[in-house]
C-alpha positions as CSV (number, residue, x, y, z in Angstrom):
1,M,4.8,-22.2,-37.7
2,T,4.7,-23.2,-34.0
3,A,8.2,-24.5,-34.1
4,F,9.5,-21.3,-35.7
5,T,7.7,-19.2,-33.1
6,S,9.1,-21.4,-30.3
7,A,12.6,-21.0,-31.7
8,I,12.2,-17.2,-31.8
9,G,10.9,-17.2,-28.3
10,L,13.8,-19.3,-27.0
11,V,16.4,-17.0,-28.7
12,I,14.7,-14.0,-27.1
13,I,14.9,-15.7,-23.7
14,W,18.5,-16.6,-24.3
15,L,19.4,-13.0,-25.3
16,A,17.5,-11.7,-22.2
17,L,19.5,-14.0,-19.9
18,G,22.8,-12.7,-21.4
19,P,23.3,-9.8,-19.0
20,Y,22.2,-12.0,-16.0
21,Y,25.0,-14.5,-16.8
22,G,27.4,-11.7,-17.8
23,Y,27.6,-13.0,-21.4
24,S,29.8,-15.9,-20.1
25,D,31.2,-18.8,-22.0
26,T,28.5,-21.1,-20.4
27,W,25.8,-18.7,-21.7
28,M,27.3,-18.9,-25.2
29,I,27.9,-22.7,-25.1
30,A,24.3,-23.3,-24.0
31,I,22.8,-21.8,-27.2
32,T,25.4,-23.5,-29.3
33,V,24.7,-27.0,-27.9
34,I,20.9,-26.5,-28.1
35,T,21.2,-25.3,-31.7
36,D,23.5,-28.2,-32.7
37,V,21.1,-30.8,-31.2
38,V,18.1,-29.2,-33.0
39,I,19.9,-29.2,-36.3
40,F,21.0,-32.8,-35.8
41,L,17.4,-33.9,-35.2
42,M,16.0,-31.8,-38.0
43,V,18.4,-33.4,-40.6
44,F,17.1,-36.8,-39.7
45,S,13.5,-35.7,-39.7
46,I,13.8,-34.1,-43.1
47,Q,15.6,-37.1,-44.5
48,N,12.8,-39.4,-43.2
49,T,10.2,-37.2,-44.8
50,Q,12.0,-37.2,-48.1
51,N,12.3,-41.0,-48.0
52,R,8.6,-41.4,-47.3
53,D,7.7,-39.0,-50.1
54,S,10.1,-40.7,-52.6
55,K,8.5,-44.1,-51.7
56,A,5.0,-42.7,-52.2
57,V,5.9,-41.3,-55.6
58,R,7.5,-44.7,-56.6
59,L,4.3,-46.5,-55.5
60,K,2.1,-44.1,-57.5
61,L,4.3,-44.5,-60.6
62,N,4.2,-48.3,-60.2
63,E,0.4,-48.1,-60.1
64,L,0.3,-46.1,-63.3
65,I,2.7,-48.5,-65.0
66,T,0.6,-51.5,-64.0
67,A,-2.7,-49.7,-65.1
68,D,-1.4,-48.8,-68.6
69,K,-1.3,-51.9,-70.8
70,K,1.2,-50.2,-73.2
71,A,3.7,-49.5,-70.4
72,R,6.5,-52.0,-69.7
73,D,6.0,-53.5,-66.3
74,T,9.8,-54.2,-66.2
75,F,10.1,-50.5,-65.1
76,I,8.7,-51.3,-61.7
77,G,11.6,-51.4,-59.2
78,L,14.1,-49.3,-61.2
79,E,15.4,-47.8,-58.0
80,N,17.2,-51.1,-57.4
81,L,19.3,-50.9,-60.6
82,T,23.0,-49.9,-60.6
83,D,24.1,-46.5,-62.0
84,D,25.4,-48.2,-65.2
85,E,22.1,-49.9,-65.8
86,L,20.2,-46.7,-65.3
87,E,22.6,-44.9,-67.7
88,A,22.0,-47.6,-70.3
89,L,18.2,-47.2,-69.9
90,D,18.5,-43.4,-70.1
91,S,20.5,-43.8,-73.4
92,E,17.7,-46.0,-74.8
93,F,15.1,-43.5,-74.0
94,Q,17.1,-40.7,-75.5
95,L,17.3,-42.7,-78.7
96,L,13.5,-43.3,-78.6
97,V,12.8,-39.6,-78.1
98,S,15.0,-38.6,-80.9
99,K,12.9,-40.8,-83.3
100,L,9.6,-39.3,-82.1
101,E,7.8,-36.6,-84.0
102,V,8.2,-33.6,-81.7
103,H,6.4,-30.3,-81.9
104,P,8.5,-27.5,-83.5
105,A,8.2,-25.4,-80.3
106,M,10.0,-28.1,-78.4
107,H,12.9,-28.1,-80.9
108,K,13.2,-24.3,-80.4
109,L,13.2,-24.8,-76.6
110,H,15.8,-27.5,-76.9
111,N,18.0,-25.4,-79.1
112,K,17.7,-22.4,-76.6
113,I,18.7,-24.7,-73.7
114,T,21.7,-26.1,-75.7
115,E,22.9,-22.6,-76.7
116,A,22.6,-21.4,-73.1
117,K,24.6,-24.4,-71.8
118,A,27.3,-23.7,-74.4
119,K,27.6,-20.1,-73.3
120,R,28.0,-21.0,-69.6
121,L,31.4,-21.3,-68.2
122,S,32.4,-24.7,-66.7
123,F,32.5,-24.9,-62.9
124,S,36.3,-24.7,-62.9
125,E,36.2,-21.6,-65.2
126,Q,33.7,-20.0,-62.9
127,A,35.8,-20.7,-59.8
128,E,38.9,-19.4,-61.6
129,H,37.1,-16.2,-62.6
130,I,35.8,-15.7,-59.0
131,V,39.2,-16.3,-57.5
132,D,40.8,-13.8,-60.0
133,T,38.1,-11.2,-59.2
134,V,38.6,-11.6,-55.5
135,L,42.4,-11.6,-55.6
136,N,42.6,-8.8,-58.2
137,P,43.2,-6.0,-55.7
138,F,46.0,-8.0,-54.0
139,N,48.0,-9.1,-57.1
140,G,48.2,-5.6,-58.7
141,K,46.1,-6.5,-61.7
142,H,43.4,-4.1,-62.8
143,D,40.4,-4.7,-65.2
144,D,41.4,-1.8,-67.4
145,Q,44.9,-3.2,-68.1
């Protein structure tokens, strides 16, 4: 909250100095440079925080795996596997889940999700629809035709 309040304060000061500097290019460049530097630093700060959080979650999961005698300890360190190896492991789990007895409510939920996905347009179809809608006034097409 302090950072946000400070940022608002700096913007107000910058705006107040606008008339004094005649809204010059230097006045405009100053806020642009300061904003860019702050954004640059925040990106690395957020990434560092996410990395630490991810590592903490992995360590907690590793602890749970080692504490449960039924769990396979080979799952410790999965983050070091290649994408192909992870995909193969995911396929194995999908097969295991399909063989489990699942509550009927979960089947209903799964069916609803599958139906909703089937109704959705693909990304390219969505993009094409948006482009057609935006360009509609310019190419002479109308929805009622």
